[in-house]
N, C-alpha and C positions, 0 to 999 in steps of 0.2 A: 504492500500500498502505500502509497505517496507524500505527506508528510505537506500541515499544509504551507510552510516554508519553502519549501518544494516547490511547491503548484505557485507562489508567485510569486518566485523569482522564472519558470516557467512563464509569466504573461511578459514581466520583459523583453523578453524576445521576437511579442512581435511587433513591435518599435524597431528594429532594426533591415529591413527593406525600407519604409520609409524613412530612416537614417542613414543606408544607403541612397539612396533616390534624391535626394541630398545637399549631400557628401558631392552627386556625378551632377543636379542637375550648377554646385555651386563653383567647382571644378570647371566645368562645360567651360560658361559662360564671362565666368576667368578671363581665363587665353585667351579672348574672339579681344579685338580690338573694333569691335563694333562701334557704331552710334545707341545712343540707349537707348534709341522706341528700339529696333531693333533689339539690343536686350534683350528687353521687359515682356517684348512679344518671345522672345522665344523659351524665359521664361515663363510666361504664362501656360505654350506648348508643353516645351516640356512635364510639366507639371503634370499638364493634363495627363500627356501619354502614360508616365511613367505610374497616373499613381492608377492607369487602370488595368493596367499590363504588373504593378503588385498587385492590387485586387483581384485581379481572377489567377493569378499566382497564389497567390494560398489558398482562394480556392480553392484553386486546382487538388493542395498538396492534404487541405480537409479532407476534398473528399473519398481522398484515396488510400487515409486512415478507416 
C-alpha cells in the first residue's frame, strides 16, 4: 500500500510536463532576435499548441494504466 506522503509527492510530478513546456517556450523565444510583436504572437501559439500536446500525452498515458 502506498503511504499518504508518497502519494502526495507523486502529485508534483504532474506539473513536470508543464514546467518543461514553459522552459522550452522561454528558451526558444529568448534565442531569437525578432520583433516583440512576433515574439508575443509566437509565445501564444507555442503555449496553445504545447498545452494541447501535453494534455493529450497525459490523457494517453493515463488511459494505458
